[in-house]
N, C-alpha and C positions, 0 to 999 in steps of 0.2 A: 651311396657315397658320391658317385658322379653327379647325381641330381643335386645333392647338397652343395658340391663344388661349383656347379653351374649357377646355382642360386646365389652363392656368396660372391661370385665374380660378375653377376649381372650389373648393368649400369645403374647407379643410384643405390645399390645395396650397401647396408652398413656392415663394415667388417665385424667378424665374430667377437673380437675383444671389446670393441667399442659398444657393440650391442649388449654384451653382458654388463658393461658399466652402466649403460642407460637403464637396463632392466633393474639392476640393484638400486640405482637412484630412484626409479619409480616406486619400487617396493618400500624403500626407506621413507620417502616423503609421504606415501600413503599410510604407512604405519605411524608416522609422526602425527598425521592428521587425526587418526583414530585414537592414539594415546592422548592427544591434546583434549579431545572431547571427553574421554573417560576422566581425565584429570579435572576438568571443569565440572562434570556431573557429580564427582565425588566431593566437590566443595573446595577444591584447591586452585580455583581460577585466579586467586590473588597472586600466584606465582607468575602470571602473565601480566605484562604492563597494561594497566587499566582494565583488567579482565577481558582483554580483546584477544580472541584466537588468531593465530597466524594463518595466512592463506597457503598452507602446504599443498593442498590439492590443485591449486592453480599452477604450481610447479610440477606436480606429478602428472597432470593431464597431458602436456606436450610429450613427456617421456613415454607414457603409455601409447600415445599416438605414433611416436617414431618407431616403436617396435611392433606395432599392430600387425604388419604382414607376417610376423612369425608366431605370435601368441594366438592369432585368430585361427591358424591352421592346426593348432594343438588340440588334442582330445580333452574334453571336459573330464576332470578327475571323477572317479566313481563316487567318492564321498560327497562331492558337490552335487552330482546328479541325484543321489539319494535324498539330500536335503531339499532339492528343488521338487522332487516328486512328493515329499512330505508336505511341503508348502502348498502344492497344487491340490492336495486332498482337502484342504480347508475350504469350506464353501465360500465362493467369491463374495457374497454380500457381507460376510463377517469382517472383511478387511476394511472397507470404508467405514463401517460402524465403529471399528476399533480406532481408526484415525480420528473420527469425530469425538470419541470418548477421550482420546489423548488431548485433543484441543480443549475440551471442556475441563479436563484435569489441569492443564496448564493455566487456563483462565482462573480457575478456583484457587490454585496455589499462588498465583501472582497477586490476587486480591489482597492477601495479607502483607505482601511486600510493597504494595502501593495503596495504603489505606486512605490517603487524602485525594480528593478530586482535583484534577489538574486545571490549568488555566483555560485551555480550550474546552475541556469538558464542562467547566463551570459556566461558560457562556450559554451552552445549550441547556444545561441543567437549570439555570436561573429562569430561562424562558419557559421550560416545561413546568416549573413550579409556579411561575407567574400565571400561567393558564389554569393551573390546578387550584391554587388558593389565593391568588391575587397579590402575592408579594412582588416586590420590584424585580425587573429582569435586568439586573446589573450586568453591564458589559455587552448587551445585545446591540447589534447594528442592523441597519436596513438591508445590508448586503448578505446577511446570514440566511440560509435556507430554512424552511419551516418544517421539513419532514422529520428530522430527528427530535426536535422538541415535541412534536405531535406524538411520536412513539413514546417519548419520555413521560408525557402527560398521562397516557394510558397506564404506564407502569406505576406512576405515583398513586393512581387510584387503587392499585393492588397493595402497595406498601410505600409509605412516604419516607424514602431515604436513598442514600447513594447506592445501596445494594440493588434496589429495583432498577435504577438507571443502568448500572453495570450489567444487569441481566439482559437488558436490551442489547448491549454490546455483544454478549455471548450469543444471543439469537441471530444477530447480523453476521457474526463470524461463522456460525454453523451453516447459515444460509449460503454464504459465499463459498465455503469449503465444499458443501454439497453440490453447489453449482459447478465448481471446478471439476469435481469428480464426474458429474453427469456429462458435462461437455467433453472432457478428456476421454471418457469411456466411449463416447460416440465416435470420436475422431481416432482414437488409438485402440484400446481394449480396456475392459474393466480392471484387470490387474495392473496394467501400465498406468491407468488413471489413479490408482492408489499411490503409486510412486510419485506422480505429479503432485498430488495433494500433500504428501509428506514433505517433499522438497519445498513447496511454497510455505508450509507451516513452519519449517525449520529456519527459514530466513529471519535474521535479526530484525530487519526493517518491518516485516509483517508481524511477527510475534510480539514485538514491542508494543503495538497498538491493540492487541487482542483484548486486554483487560479494560480498555478505556471506552468511555461513552462518547464515541466519535463516529463520523459518518463515512469515512474513507473506505473501510472494508466492505460495508454494505453496498456502497455505490459501485465498488469493483464487481461484486456479484451481478448487479443489474447490467453493467456494461458488458460483462461476459455473455449474458443472455442476448443482448442486442447483437453482438458479433456472431453468436451461434445462429440466431434467426436469419441474419443476412446471408451467412454461408448456406443455411438450409434453403433459403429462397432461390439460390442459384443452383444448388445441387439437386433440388427436387422441384422441377419447374411446374409441376401440377399442384404443389402445395400452396398454402395460404399463410406461410410463416411471416411474410412481409407485413401482413396486416396487424400482427402482434407487436411489431417493432415500436410504433409510437407510444403504446401503453407502457412498455418497459422503459423507453427513453424518458417519458414524462415522470415516471416514478423515480428514476435516477436523478433527474433534474431537480425535483422538489426535495430530494434527500440531500443533494449537494449541487449547488449552482456551478461549481467548478467542472462538472462533467461536460459543459459546453465545449471546452477545448478538446476533450476526449472524443466527443461525438463528431466534431468537425474533422479531426484526424481520421477517425474510422470511416467517415463518408468519403473523404479523398482517397483513402486506401482501397475502398471498395470499387471506386471508379478506376483506379490504376490496375487493380488485379483482374477485374472481370470485364472492364471496358464499358463505355457508355451504352453501346447497343444492347448489351445483355440486360441493362437496367431499363432502358426504354422499351424493351420487349414486354416488360411488366408494367407498362404505363398506367393501366387502370388501377392496379394495386398501389402503385406509387402515389397516384393522385388521392386515393382514399386515405392512405397512411399520412400524407402531407396535410390533408384536411383535419384528420383527427389530432395530429400534432399541434396545428395552429389553434384548434379549438381548446385543447388542453393548456396551451400557453396563454390564452386570452386573459384569464384572471391575473396571471403574473404581469402581463403587459399593462393591464389597467392599473394595478397596484403600483408598478414601477413609474408609470406616467404621473400618477397622483403624488408620489413621494419625491421623485427626482426630475419630473418634467419630460422624461423620455422613456419609450417602451424598453429600451436597452440600458437605461440608466443604472439599474442595479447591477447588471453584468459588468459594465465598465467601472462602476464604483467598487465592486469586489476586486477587480484587477488592480485598481489604484491602491487598495489596501495592502498589496504585496510588499513585503519588506525587502525590496531588491535595491541594489546600489545602481544598477544600470540595466537596460533592456538586454536580456541574454545571459545575465549572471546565473539564472536558474539552469540554463542549458549547460553552462560551464560546470556548474555543481554536479549535474547528472553525469557529465563526461568524467569528472574527477572521481566519482564514487562507483562508476560502473566497472565491473559487475559485483565486486566483492562486498561493498558496503550496502548494496541493495538487497542481496540474497544470501550473504554468507559465503563461506569457502566452497561448499558443495553446490549450492545454488548458483554460484558464479560460473562453475564449470558447465553446468547444465544450460544456463542462459547463453553462454558463449556457443555451445553446440547448437542451440536454437537459432542464433544469428547465422551460423554456417549453413544450417538447413534452409533457412529463408533465402540466403544469398544464392545457394545452389539452385533452388527452385526458380528464382528470378532470372538466373542465367539461362536455364533451360527454356523458360518462357520467352526470353528475348531472342534466343537462337531459333526458336520455332517460327518467329515472325520474319526472319531474314531469308531471302530467296537463296536457293541452292545454286552456287556458281555453275554456269553452263547448262542449267536445267531448262532454260527457255522461259518465255513469258507466261506460258500456261501451266507451268509446273507448280506442284503443291509446295508451299513454303516450309523450309526446315526439314531436318531429318528425323527429329524426335517429336512424337505426338504430344500435344498439350493435355495433361491429365488434370482431373478435378483437384487432386491433392496438391498439385503444383500451384494452381491458382489460389487454393486455400492457404498454402504455406506463405505465398507472397502476400496475401491479404493479412494474415496474422503478423508476419514479420514487419511489413510496412506500417501496420497499425501501431505496433510496439514502438517503432522508431519515431514515427510522426507524432505520437502522443507526447513523447519526451521532448521533441522539438517544439511543438506548439505550447505546451505548458512551460517549458524552459524559457520561451520568449515572453510569455504572457504574465508569468508570476515568478516568485522566488522558488527555490528548489527545496523539496523535502521528500524523503523516501516514501512517505504515505501518500503522496500525490500520484505516484506512478506504480501502484500495485498492479494495474491492468497490464502494462508491458512486462512486468515480472512474470505474471501468470502465462501470458501468451508465449513468451520465449521459453518458459519452462515446459509447456506442452510440446512445443517444437523440439526442444532439446531432448526430452525423454524419448520421443519418437525417433529422433536421429540416432541416439545412442543404441536404441533397440535394433535399428537397421544395420548400424556399423558393427555391432558385436556378433551378428550372425548366430552361429551355434552357441556362443557364450551369452546370448541375450538374457536367458533366465538368471544366470549367475551374476552378470553385471548389474541388471536391474534389481536383483535381490540384495546385492551389496549396497547399491545406492539407497534402497528403501531402508535397510537396517541402519546405515550410517545416518540417514535423515532422521529416523526415529531417535537415535542417540543424540543427534544435534538439536532436536527439539528440547530435550532435557537440558543439554548444555546451554542452549540459547536462553532458556528460562532462568538458569543460574546467572548468566552474564547480565541479563536484564535486571534481575532482582538485586544483584550486588554491585553492578556497574552502572547501567543506564538509569536506574531509579534512585541512585544514591543522592545525586544533586537535587532533583525535584523534591524528594522527601525532606532533605535538609532545609530547603527553602520554605517548605510548608511548616516546618517547626517554628518559623518566625511568624508567618502570616496567620495560621490557624488559631493559635492562642490569642492573638490580638483581636481577630474577628469574633471569637467567642466571648471575649471580654466586653466587646462593644455591642453585643446583642441588646435590642431594646424593643419594648412593646409600642413605643411611639414611632411616628414617621421619622426616619433617619437617613442621612446621606453621608457617605464616606468619600473623601477625596484622596485618591491614592494611585500609585502606579500598578496596583494589583487588584483592580476593581472587580473582575469576575469572582476571584477566589474569596476576597473579603465579603462580597455581596452574598455568596452562597452560605458561608458559615455564620454571618451576622444577621442575615435576613433584611439588611438595609439595602437601599439603593447605593450605587457606587459609580463614580466617574473619575476620569483622569483630571489632572490639574489643567490641562489644555481645554478639556470639555467644560470644566467649571467656570472658566473665564467667560464663556458664552451662555451660561445657564442662569436661570432665575428660579431658584427653588421655591416651592410653595411656602407661605408663611406657616409657622408652627413646626417646621422640619428641623430636627437636631442635626447640625452640620459639624463634622469633625474632619480635620486634616490629619492624615496618618503618614508620618515620615519615618522611615527606617534608617538605621545607621549606615547601611550600605545599599539602600534602595535605589530603584531605577525611576526615571522620568519624574524626578523631584525638583521643585523650584529652588532657586538660590534664596539666600536670606532676603535680598532686596525684593525679589519677585513675590516671596511669601508675604512680606510686609504690605506690598501693594494689593495682594489678594484679600488680606484681612481688612485693610483700610482702617476706619475709625471704630470698628466693632470691638466690643469687649470680649476677651477670651480667657479661657483657663487651660492649663497645660498639665499633662501627667505623662509618666513613662511606664510602659508596659514591658516587663522583661520577657525575653524569649531566647531560646537556645539555638535558633536556626542560623543559616548562613548569612542572612542580611541583618542580623543583630536585633537589638531592642527597638521598640517603636516609641516615638514621641507623638502623642495625640493632642492636638490643639483643637479645642471645642469652642465654637462660637456661642455666646450666651443667647438664650431665647429672647426673641423680641428685637434682636439687632440685625437680623438677616433681611 
């Protein structure tokens, strides 16, 4: 009793009544988060506005943190301890295998919910099919990377259809999740790495793109290998990890040109965290790695010079394609959606913990470089020694922040552009939670893993019924029209939905703006496709100028989608 009285009267202690209120609040918000996910999993997410879960855990986390000095000293209940012992008896390799199976199951289930190939998917799919059977690559631009179409071309050799391309997406997802596990297991532990993978997979921003034929998830896995090898190069001075970096970086670049910004941020972060001297000490390996990187980029530089007149022309061209209103609006977007819209409720808490871990490591690193007052000129700087994990945490945290800053300034904002920061902060966050929970670590991480697995199922429901509803409704207009316009003859569709219509029709397709500067080959069937509520469509006067004195015929193709029926104006042969 005296000890308890002294504790309650200590400076900064929360009075017992207020502490109980905070504890009840934490438990209620946590129960609400769990109940919400159960509600969504059972198919009742329509009760939530827009199928969007509320961020209850973001409110519960500060409450749990406020009463941490009390619950952390309590004994772990015997029932919880028995459950932890039962979980530990499961062989460690089975857990990551189960998570990968969960990811594959979510991918397969979402395929039926998103049966139509999307706008961005169609761009890469058209190029893959063009390399495979020679059909036009509608929607393709010089700024697009060639890696994903190359993988798609291999898949089409096995099976000619959307399913084969979407299987490439599954392979890239499993590769990235396996990479997250292997890297996190090296830096944390195998069981904690499973928690990291579950949290990453449960995030709405990540899971939303798992079923799609895109390059963002695969590029994230390659970037994570680059970061891991850079850390390995500093923490194992006798190794040759640095020599592998250019090969992985080149693979990431040809898969997605946008990783240039990521790699720049990672390089700056490596200099900040480890210092120039640490890298100059590996000058020979740096020189070899730089030579390999330049040699690997040479084909791209030659192609860029031939097509744009500058070795960096494609990179700058890709940046110019960003749909931004002003420089920095992407950064404002990331600030607005951080962290909840990036990683979901649970992932937001873990990412925030990761930022705290990185900030604490940076503070310790900074203090270690400051001289101790009164110690004299020859004294060792700082009171706390610099540890490898401090420098690593600073490297991971600064990489996550700088990637968002660089990409936010260079392009528009989308969650799929910043998967790497989400993964890095999640790794730091899980490690930070494990250290903060002390004796409760197995229980806390077990609860995080269980809630993450439940959230994966809930996020899949939200994606199927919420996020995919609008794109699927749009495709109910574009797909029937494209199928109606299929032709064995050379054909060109002029539309605001050129990749989608190109994939399903087999025709070439361009926007109205591109058509103004185009000279189609003679003998090509040309059709203008205008939807009732379509985008990027000309006015009546502009359409009349595009047609000129050429004879036309017009017909209406009915559709049930969100942009309505289509009016197809076909130019008569011989008038083009």
